[in-house]
N, C-alpha and C positions, 0 to 999 in steps of 0.2 A: 504494500500500500504506500509506503514511504517512497519507493522508487517511482510509482505511478504519479504521486504528487509532484515529485521533482521533474518528471517528464513533462507534465502539463504546464507547470510554472515556467520551465525552460522554454517550451514552445511559445507560450504567451509572451514572455518578456523579450524573446528573440524577435517576434513580430512587432511588439510594441516599440522596441528601440531600434527598429530597422532603419536603414538609410533613408534620409529625407529625399523625397523624389523632387528633384529640381526640374520639373517638367516645363517650366516657363522658358527655358532656353532650348534652342533647337538641338535635338539629339543627333540629327544626321542632315547635313546640308543638302544631300541629294534626295533624301526621303523626308519631306516636310510633314509627315504624319505624326506631329507632336501635338501636345495639348497642355493647357494650364491645369495644374492640380486644383485650381479653384473650381473646376468642374465637379469635383467630389463634394463640394459644399453647395452646389446648385447655383453658382454665380454665372453671370452671363459672359464672362471673358473666355471665349473659345478661340484657340489659335491654330486650328487645323483646317485646312481646306480639303483634305482627302477623306477624313473620317466622316461618316454620315451621322449627323447629330440632329436630334429632334428636341426642341425646347417647347414645353407646354407651360403657359402662364397659368398659375393657380391663383387662389385668393391672395389679396395683398399681404395678409399676415402669415403666409406660408412661403417656403422657398420654391424656386422654380424647379421643375422636374426635368432631369437631363438623362437621356438614354443614349449611350454610345453603342451603335449596332455592332461595331467590330468586336466588342466584348461587353456583355451586359454587366453593369455595376450591381453588386450584391446588396449594397446598403446605401441609404441616403438619410442624413440627419436633418430634422426640421428645426427651425429656430424656436418653435413652440414646444419643444420637448418630445415630439413624436419621431418615430423612425419608420422608414419604408424599406421593406425587404423584398428584393426582386426574386421571383421564383422562376418565371418563364425564361428558358435559355440558360439556367444555372443548374448545377448538380442537385440543388434542392428539389428540382422537379422530378427526381427519380424516387422520391419518398413513396412508400406504398399507401400511406393514408395521411390525412390532414393532421391527425394526432401525432404521427411520427414526424411530420414536417415541422409542426410548431415546436417539438422538442429539440429541433436543430436551429431555432431562431434565437438570436441574441436577446438576453434579458427575459426570456420566457422559460418557465419551468413547468413541466408536465409530470405529475405524479399523483397516484391515488385517485384518479378520475377528476383531478382538478387542474385547471390551466391558470397559472398565475404569472404576474409580471414582477420582477425583482424590485423590492422596495415599495410596491403598491398593493399587492395581494391578488385575490382571485379576479379574473377577467371575464367579461361577457363577450360573446362572439357575434360579429356582424358579417353579413354577406352583401357586398356592394352597398354598404351604408345602411342596411336594415337588419335589425336583430333577428337571430335565429336560435333554435334550441340545440342541445348537444347532439341529439340524434341526426338532425339535418346537417350539422357541422361534420359529423363523422361520415356522412354519405357524400360529401362533395368530392368529385374526382380531382385529384391533384393535377391532372393534365389540363384542366380548365382554369387553373389559377394563374393569374398574371403577377400579382404581388400581394404582400401582407403589410398592413399598416398597424403598428403598435402605438396606440393612442394612450399616453400616460395621463393626460389631463383632459378628459372628455368634456365637451360643452353641454349646455342644457338641451341641445338637439338630441343627444343620446339618452337612452333610457337611464333612469337613476339607479337601476339594478347593477351592481358590480363596481369594483374599485378602478378598473381600467377597461379599455375596449381594444379588442383585436378585430380589425376590419379586413376581411378577405375579399380581394378584388379579382373577379374573373375576367377572362379575355373578352373584350367587347368588339373589337374591330376584326372579327374573323371574316375571311373572304367568303363571298357568296358562292352559290352553286352547291356542290356536294363536298363535304369534308368530314373525315373521320379518323379515328385512331384505335388501335388494339394494343393493350398492354397485358403482358403475362409476367407475373412475379412468382418466383419460387424462393421461399425463405426456409433455411434449415438451421436448427439450433439443437445442440446436444442436450441442453437443459429442457427445452419446451417441445421439441418435435418439429414437424414440417408443416408449413402453410402454403397454400396455392391461391393466388389472387388473380382473377381475370377481370379486366376493366375494358369496357367498350364505350366509345363516344361517337356520336353521329350528328352532323349538322346539315341542314338543307335550307336554302333561301332562294326565293324567286319573287321578283317584284316587291310587293308590299308585305308578303307573307314570309315568316321565318319559322323554322321548326328545329328543335334541339332535343336530343334524348341521350340517356346514358344508362348503363347497367354494370353493376359490379358484383362479383361472386367470390366469396372466400370460403375455402374448405381446408380442413386439416385439424391440427391440434395445437394447443397452447397450454401454458402452465404458470401457476403462481404459488409461491410457498411462503407461509407465514409461521414464524416461530415466536411464541409469547410465553413469558413467565410472569406469574403473579405471586407475590410473596408478602405474607403478613408476619413480620419478625417478632411481634409481641408473643412471649412464651405462653401466655394464657390463651391466646387466640391464634396460635401458630398454624400457618398453612403455606404450602408451596405447590404451585401448579405449573407444570411444564407442558405446554400445548403446542402441537405442530398440526397445522392445517394445510393440506396439499390439494389445490384446485387443478385437476387434470382435465382441462376443457376439451370438448370435441365440437367443432363447428359443423353441424349437420347441414345447415343452410344459413349462411351469414351474408346477406345480399342487400344491395340498395338499388333503387331504380327511379327513373323520373323522365318526364317529357314536358316540353313547353311550346306553346303556340303564341305568335305575336303578329298583330296587324299594325302597320305603321301608316298613319294618315299623312305624315311627313317625317323627315329624319328626326325631328325633335318632338313628335307627338304620336304616341302609340298606346295600345292596349294589349295586355298579355294575360294568358291563362296558363297556369303551371300545376302539374300534379307530380308528387314525389312520395317516396316512402322507403322503408327498410324493414327487413325481416331478420330476426335473430332466433334461430332454432338451435338452442344450445344443449348439448348433452355432456357425457363424460361422468367422471367420478370425483367426489370431494372426500378425501380421507382425513379424518381427525384422530389424533392420538394424544391422550391427556393422562399424565402421571401426576397424582395428587398425594402429597405427604402432609399429614397433620398429626395432632396429638393422639389420634386413634390408631394411627398406622399408615400404611401405604396402600394405595389402590390404583388400578389402571383401567382406562376406558378407551375403547376403540369404536369409531363410528364411520360408516361408509354411506354416503348419500349418492344414490343413482339419480342424476339430474335429468329433468325433462322440462326445460324452460323455453317458452315460445313468446316472442314479443313482436307485434306488428304495429308499426307507426305509419300513418298516412297524413298527407298535407295537401290542401288545395288552396291556390292563390288566384285572385282576380284583381288586377291592378291597372291603373291608368296613370300615365306620366306625360307631362307637357312642359316644354322649355321654350321660352321666347327667345327671339334673336338678341334681346338686350341682356339676357342672362338670368331672368327670373324663371321660377319653376313651380309646378304644382304636381303633387303626388297624392293619389287617393288609392287606398288598398284595403283588401279584406282577406282574411285567412281563416280556414277551419282546420284544426289539428285534432287527430284522433289517435290515442294510444290504447292498445289492448294487450294485456299480459296474462299468460296462463302458466301456472307452475304446477307440475305434478311430480313432486320429488318423493322417492321411496327411500326411507332411512332405516338402516340396520345398526342397532347398538349392541355392543357386548361389553361386559365389565368383569373385572377380577377384584373382589373385595374380600380381604381376609381369607384368601385361598378358596373363595366361593365364586363360581362362574354363574353369570346370569345373562339373559338375552331379552331384547324386546324390539318391536318393529313399529315404525311410524310412517304415516303418509301426510305430507304437507301439500295441501291443495289450495291454491290462491288464484282468484280471478279479479282482475283489476281493469278499470276503464277510466280514461281521462279524455274529456272533450273540452276544447278551448276555441272560442269564437272571438275574433278581434277585428276591429275596423280602425283605420288610421288615415289622417289627412295632414300633409305638410305643405306649407307654402313658403317660398323664398323670394323676396323682392329685392332686386338689385337697384339701389337708389342712384349710385354713381360708382366710379371705379374704385372708391375707397370705402363705400358705405353699403351695408347689406342688412336686411331685416329678415329673420327666420321665425315663423310661428307654426304651431302644429297642435294637434289633439289626437287622443287615442282612447278607445274603450275596449275592455276585454272582459270576458265572462268565462270562468273555468269551473267545471264540475268534475268531481272525482268520486268514484264508487269502487269499493273493494271489499271482498269477503275472504276470510281465511278459515279453513277447516283443518284442524290437527286431529288425526285419528291414530290411536295407539292400540297395539295388539301384543300379547305375550306369545302367541303361537303362529303368527303370520297369516292367520285365516280370519279370525273374528276380531274386527276392528271396532273400537268405540270412540265416540267423539270426546275430545278433551276440551271442556268448556273454558278452562283457564288459558289455554294457548290459542283458542279460536276467537275470532272477533270480526265485526263489521265496521266499516269506516265510510263516512260520507263527508264531503267538503265542497262548499260553494264559495266562490270568490269573485268579486267585481272590482275592477280598478279603472278609474277614470283619470286621465292625465292631460295636461296642457302645458305648453312651454312657449317662451319667446327668447330669441337670442339676437343681440344687436352688435354688429361688427362695424367699427369706425376707426378713425385716425385722429390723433391729437395734433400731429405735425408730420413732416416727412420722415422722421426717425422713430416715431412711437405710434403704434396702432394697438387696438384693444378689442376684446370681445366680452360683453356683459350679458348674462342670461339668468333665467330662473325657470325651474320646472316645478309644477304643482301636481301632486298625485293624491287621490282619495281612494282608500282601500276599505272595503267592507267584506266580512266573511262570516260564515257559520259552519261549525264543525260538530259532528256527532260520531261517537264511538262507544262500543260496549266492552272494550278491553278494560279489564280491572274494574268492572262496574260501568254503568252508563255514565258517560261524560258528554256534556254539551257546552259549546263555547260559541259566542258570537261577539264580534267586535267591529268597530268602525273607527278609522283614524285618518288624518290628513297630514301631509308633509310638504314643505317647500324646500327646494334644493337650489340655492344660488350658486353661480359659477362666475369666475372672472379670470381673464387672461390678458396680460400685457406683454407685447413684443417690442424689443428695442433693437433697431437696426442702426447701430452707432457708426459703423464704418464697414469697409469691405472685409476687414479681418475680425471685427468684434460684433457679436450679436448676443442678445440675451432675452430672457423671459421670466415672468413671475406669474404663478397661477394659484388659484384657490378653487377647490372642487369639493362639493358635498354629495354623498351618495348613500344608497340604502341597499342592503342585501336581505331579501326576504327568505325565510326557510324554504327549502325544497319540499314539495308536497309529500314525498315519502318520508322526509324527516319529521313531519307532523303526524304521520300515521303510526299509531302504537302497535300495529300488527307485528307478529313475531317472525323474525327470520332465523331459522335454526342453524347453529354452527356446531354445537356438540351438547351433551347432556347438561353442561354447566355454563354454556355461553350462548346468549341470544343477542340479536340486534333488534332493537325496538325504537320506534319513533317517539317523539316528545311533543304532544299537542300544546304544551305550554311555551314553546319556543317563541321568542320575540324577534322582530327584524333587527338587523345590525345596522347602525348608522356610522358614517365615516366622514371626517373632515380632513382634507389633505392639502398641504401647502408645498410648493416647489419653486426653487430658483435655479435657472440654468444659464450657462454661458457657453458660447461657441467662439473659439479663437482659432482662426485658420483651420487646421485639420483636426482639432481636438473639440470634443463635446463633454462638458462637465455639468453635473447636476447635484443638488443637495435638496433633501425634502424631509417633511415630517407629517405623519398621519396619526390622527387620534380616533379611536374606535369606542363606540358606546354599545354595550351589550353584544360584544363580538361572539359570533357563533363558533363553537369548538365542539369537541367530542371527547368522551372518556369511558373507561370501563368502570362501572359503579357496582357495588355489591347488591346482590339480589336478595330474595326472601329466604334462601337457604344458605348455610354456612359457606359452601363452596361455589355458589353460583354468582355469575357476573353478567351484567347487561351493558352492551355497547350502545351508547345513546348520545345523540346530539344535545348540546346544552349551551346556555348563554353564560359567558364570563361577565365580570363587572365592566372592565375597560381594557384598552390596549394602547400602547405607544410604539411607534416605529420611526426611527431615524435612518436615513440612508444617504449615501453619496456614491457617485459613479463617474467614471471617466472612460471615454471611448475614442478610438482612433482607427481609421481605415487607410489602407494603401491600395493603389491600383496602378499597375503598369501593364504592358501588353500581354505578358505571360503569367502575371501573378496578381491575384485579387485576395486581399486579406482584411478581415474584420476582427477587431479586438476590443474587448470590454472588460473592465474591472470595477467591482463595487464592494462596498462594505455596508451591511445592514445590522442595525441594533434594534431588537424588538423585545418589548416587555409586556407580558400579560398579567393582569391583576384579578384576583377573585378571592372572596372570603366566605363563600357559601358552601362549596363542595369539599372543603377541607383539603385543598391542594397543599403540598409542602413547597414553600418558596425556595428558590435556588439563585445563586448569583447569575447575572445576565452576562453572556459572552456574545460578541458580535459574530456575524457570519461573513466570510469572504467569498465572492463569486468571481471566477475568471473564465473568460470565453474567448476562443479563437477559431476562426473558420477561414481556411486557406484553399484557394483553387488555383492550380497550376495548369496552364493551357500550353500544350505542345502542338503548334500549328500543323494541321493536316494529319495528326496522329491521334491524340487522345487528351482527355482532361483527368487530372488527379485531384482528389479532395482530401484534406486533412482537417477534421473537426475535433475539437477537444473542449470540454468545460469541466469546472471543478467547483463544488460547493463545500465549504469547510464545516467543521462542527459548529454548533450554536447552542446557546441556552437562552430561553425566553422567559425565565422567571418561574414558570410553573412546570417546566420540564426541559428536556434537551433533545437534540437530534444529532446523529452522527453524520459525518461528511460523506459525500458520494461524488462520483465523477464518471466520465465516459470518454473514450477515444474511438473515433470512427475514421476508416479509410475507404476511399472509393475510386474507381476508375471507369471512364466512360469513353465510348468510341462510336462515331456515326458512320453509316455505310449508305451506298446508293443515293448520293446527293441528299443526305440527311433523312431519307425516308425510313431507314431502319436505325434504331439506336439501341446499343447494348451497354448495360451498366452492371458492374459487380461491386458490392459493398460489404465490408466487414464492420459490423456495428458493435459498439461497446466491447472492444477486443478483449479487455481484461475482466469483463463482467463485474464492474464496480458500481453500476447503477442499482443500488439497494437502499431502501428507506428503513431506517432503524432509529431507535431512541428510547427514552425512558421518562417516566413521571411518577410522582407519589400522590395518591388521592385516597382519602378515607382510611388511612393507616395501611394501605396496600402499595407495595412497590411494583410497578409494571414496566416490563421491558418488552420491546417488539422489534422484529427484524423481518422485513418483507423482501422477497426476491422475485424479480420479474424475468420474463423471456426477452431480455434486451440484448443478449449476446447472440448474434446470428450472422450467417452469411446469406446474401441475397443476390439472385441473378434476375435482371429485368430485361425484357425484350419489348420494344415499342415500335410498331409499324404505323406510319401515317399515310393516308391516301386521300384523293379528292381532286377535283378540277375547279376549285372555288375561285371567286374573284372578289366578292365583297358581300358582307352580311351585316345586319344591324340588330340582331336579336339581343335584347337586354333583359336579364332575369332580375326581378325585384321581388322582395317578400315583405309582408307587413311586419312592423316592429312588434316583437312579443317577448317580454321578459318572462312571461308565464311559462312559455315553452322551455326556457332554460331551467326551470325548477321541476320539470316533469321527468325526474330520474331519481 
């Protein structure tokens, strides 16, 4: 591990302290294909007559976007603190999924089903500027992605849910006619097994009509391993549990699909209809082995869960979009989302207690349905070149119904319903929102954005878990936002921002139904969860090729989770809960390099986080900061191949109520194009030393808890991509109505 850390740190600082590129002078008097390194910062000073350069003017408070076709830039920093990561034409485009892709993006960390931005916290996902849910995000074909925007300081235009925004931009200017691509991925891992991914994309456009469709199918096996110890050291109540849970997943049918139709009244006036969905037919075995030692002796429990889980998600969008010649725009959209989950797990328990064997059998039957209807309208008025007004409104209605039946048998034949483990759950929620955002300029060097978002939430909840419980509540919130941009000179730029946000509990986190893990461990929702509120401040400075940030975030009722003692001496419940408050300080510095054969992106940051709570009897510990190092290097050998070296490192940290151990990854890849770029082959070795593991410990309620989770992150992958078509120009634009509610449907 020490050697690995040294390797990553050496790579990082080698890139960070590399030679300054003096690109402003002519490198070759005969070949004038030189450029100013100011291009990397989005400045207008281009000094090459031979490189094809496209400059697109954005809003006055953003930097100009520059694309050098001879070699796509991987990263562009914005003066407002955002970063743009180019995907199309880079090695990032060879990722098998958007989840894998984001795990390779600087300042983005993907773990335990959560996508977070370093120093900010959990992010919400947008597609082409419109909020989408996790399932839709997972279904986006990587081949359709143009770039990714990491928005650290979202304005009032963005939904108040989430501390940061990741906006995925798909390819818009696809040539018309017929165009398609076929991708075949083969992923092999000694730890997890083999996965096969087949991805199909097809586009057709003629006249005012456009059609787009995609299908992806994943088959094979995957694995996740969790080792947990729970220790109560008090001699009067001594207990030590050593639990190993091994998820050996089998993907019977893990697929996503979609199609879209669009009619364009004019290039900037169109209506679109889209349908998409995904199916997760998950099988395999979950093996749990629990050894418990207490004052009564030692016992051993073995549990095998034969999984039969099926999830079907479907989405329908109907949208209208109109943009005037002067830059104003109107968007009206509606969306219906439907989630259906069926679980039919068969559980076999065996135990050895005081040399006595016993056996029992369980059936866990769950039926769950979520329906979400949402409508949204956004209007943007361009007053002049420096002034813009944005207003919008949204309404959503979510209904959730689920029923859980736990059946228990001693002989595998006669099953009886267990009322304590069975429950019904109903939830209805309505959210109305409105916002305005004003963009203006104080003078030639200072521009600003001021906005506020208002949201009114009302819900009612019913469950008969642990007795009949009914809740209903209504509350409103205002979320002000402010951004100041300073364009002091060609070399100096800066920004100051204040952002307020809210994170509502996911629907399943509210549902107290039982998810079985072993005889003494269950996962249960918490209907008493409160939404988490966040206030974030950030100051940023850009000097030439360097980007520097420092920020502070204050959280009220932060949502966390812990293993709490159950009703019996050895039982524990994994449950989401609210802490009292949280503080986060962070600082980061970034530097990119780009020459004809080498593209390098490098980031370093330090985060200091402290969580505070006095209700659940956590044991406090000294706070230790966390170091984050990231480097992504692409080496292009003309007419031969591309090489990629990606490495990142997260150090140990302690956040006051617990600690996490460090983790890291090193990935190598090679790519080669054939037949005039129609066929592309890529070979990748991901997480070579298998150091991406999430582990840590905390003390709560006189119990010391340690956890260590291992993923199938070390693998070799071969990708073949074939593109075909006779296209010339198309204008299909996929838009989806904004829905933070979908983000919580998992």
